[in-house]
matplotlib code that plots the C-alpha trace (Angstrom):
import matplotlib.pyplot as plt

x = [150.3, 149.0, 145.7, 145.7, 146.6, 148.8, 151.6, 154.1, 156.1, 158.1, 158.4, 160.1, 162.4, 163.6, 159.7, 159.2, 162.7, 162.1, 158.1, 156.7, 153.1, 149.8, 147.4, 147.4, 145.4, 145.3, 145.5, 145.9, 148.2, 148.1, 151.0, 152.4, 153.0, 155.7, 156.0, 153.8, 155.7, 158.7, 157.2, 155.7, 159.1, 159.8, 161.7, 161.2, 162.7, 160.3, 163.6, 163.4, 159.8, 157.3, 153.6, 152.4, 149.0, 148.9, 144.9, 143.0, 145.3, 148.2, 151.4, 154.0, 157.1, 160.5, 159.8, 162.4, 160.3, 163.6, 162.9, 161.9, 164.3, 161.7, 160.2, 162.7, 164.6, 161.0, 157.8, 160.1, 159.0, 161.2, 162.1, 161.9, 158.3, 156.0, 153.4, 149.0, 147.3, 144.0, 142.4, 138.2, 137.6, 137.0, 141.0, 142.3, 140.7, 141.1, 145.0, 145.2, 143.7, 146.4, 148.8, 148.2, 147.1, 149.6, 152.5, 152.6, 153.8, 152.3, 155.0, 154.4, 155.5, 154.6, 153.6, 151.8, 149.5, 146.1, 143.5, 145.3, 145.7, 148.9, 148.1, 150.6, 150.3, 150.9, 151.2, 150.4, 153.5, 155.5, 159.1, 161.0, 163.8, 167.0, 166.6, 163.9, 165.3, 168.3, 165.5, 163.9, 167.5, 168.1, 164.8, 165.2, 168.7, 167.0, 165.0, 167.2, 169.6, 166.5, 165.3, 169.0, 169.2, 165.9, 167.3, 170.7, 172.7, 174.9, 173.8, 175.9, 178.9, 178.8]
y = [57.1, 58.7, 60.5, 64.1, 67.2, 64.9, 66.0, 62.7, 62.5, 59.8, 57.5, 53.5, 54.4, 50.9, 49.1, 49.8, 48.1, 44.9, 43.5, 43.7, 46.0, 44.6, 46.2, 48.9, 50.5, 53.3, 53.0, 55.1, 54.8, 55.2, 57.5, 59.4, 63.5, 63.5, 60.9, 63.3, 65.9, 64.4, 63.2, 66.2, 67.2, 63.6, 62.7, 59.6, 55.4, 52.4, 51.1, 48.1, 47.7, 45.6, 44.9, 41.9, 40.2, 39.6, 38.1, 39.9, 43.2, 44.7, 46.2, 48.7, 47.0, 48.5, 51.7, 54.8, 57.7, 59.9, 61.1, 64.9, 67.0, 69.7, 66.5, 66.0, 63.3, 61.9, 62.3, 61.2, 57.9, 55.2, 55.7, 52.2, 50.4, 48.3, 51.1, 50.1, 50.0, 50.9, 49.7, 48.5, 45.3, 44.0, 45.1, 43.3, 40.0, 40.3, 41.2, 38.0, 35.9, 37.3, 36.7, 33.4, 31.8, 33.1, 33.7, 37.6, 40.6, 43.7, 46.2, 50.3, 52.6, 55.6, 58.3, 61.1, 64.1, 64.4, 66.5, 66.8, 63.3, 61.8, 58.1, 55.2, 53.7, 49.4, 47.6, 43.8, 42.6, 40.2, 40.2, 39.7, 37.9, 39.0, 39.1, 41.1, 43.8, 44.0, 44.2, 47.2, 49.0, 48.4, 49.9, 53.1, 53.3, 53.0, 55.0, 57.5, 57.4, 58.7, 61.4, 62.8, 61.8, 63.8, 66.6, 66.4, 65.8, 62.9, 61.2, 61.2, 58.8, 56.1]
z = [95.9, 98.6, 97.2, 96.1, 98.2, 101.5, 102.4, 102.1, 105.4, 105.2, 102.3, 101.7, 98.9, 98.6, 99.1, 94.6, 94.2, 96.7, 96.4, 93.2, 95.0, 94.7, 96.7, 98.6, 101.6, 104.5, 107.6, 110.2, 112.9, 116.8, 118.3, 121.1, 120.8, 120.5, 117.4, 115.7, 115.7, 115.3, 112.2, 111.3, 110.6, 108.5, 111.0, 110.3, 109.1, 107.1, 104.9, 107.3, 108.5, 108.0, 109.1, 110.5, 111.8, 115.9, 117.0, 114.2, 114.4, 112.4, 113.5, 112.2, 113.1, 113.1, 111.5, 113.1, 114.8, 116.3, 119.2, 119.1, 121.2, 122.7, 124.5, 127.3, 128.3, 130.1, 128.0, 124.9, 123.0, 121.8, 118.4, 117.7, 119.4, 117.5, 116.4, 116.3, 112.5, 112.2, 109.4, 108.8, 109.8, 105.7, 105.6, 108.4, 106.7, 103.2, 104.4, 106.8, 104.0, 101.8, 103.8, 104.5, 101.5, 99.1, 100.7, 100.7, 102.5, 104.4, 103.3, 104.5, 101.8, 103.4, 106.5, 105.0, 106.1, 105.5, 106.8, 110.3, 111.0, 109.9, 108.0, 106.8, 103.2, 103.9, 100.2, 100.3, 98.2, 97.0, 96.6, 93.7, 92.1, 91.8, 87.4, 87.9, 90.0, 87.2, 84.4, 87.1, 86.7, 82.8, 81.7, 84.4, 82.8, 78.9, 80.0, 81.1, 78.5, 75.5, 78.0, 78.1, 74.2, 73.6, 75.1, 73.2, 76.1, 77.7, 79.9, 83.6, 83.4, 86.3]

ax = plt.figure().add_subplot(projection="3d")
ax.plot(x, y, z, "-o")
ax.set_aspect("equal")
plt.show()
């Protein structure tokens, strides 16, 4: 999770459901001005995004940041483009070994605002199998029913 006091701008809701998240990293993001303004309004998506290593650097691929309407046609950015993530060299080395040797994926979790800068939280993750996802859904439904029973109300029907 992003640190205390950080304002979450965009969250990847499917990441928790589709992956087992193991180790998390905070990375800076190289953005253009119109991208920053658009993200501050919460106009972005990390649903199909992932991070990959290229020549010792980490790039965010497939993230969508909507165009900023006030920027005009010539000063705007491309909504879907690769964005460079800023990490320490030791973190990049650790990520590279885990991704290549253990078959893990680097998944973006959230864009958030920390101290005036936009950061991206990425996590080393392993894909869940179908039965793991079913177990998560079942546990969530049981928890919801237990909370409803303690309140004395019935859970909503589907």
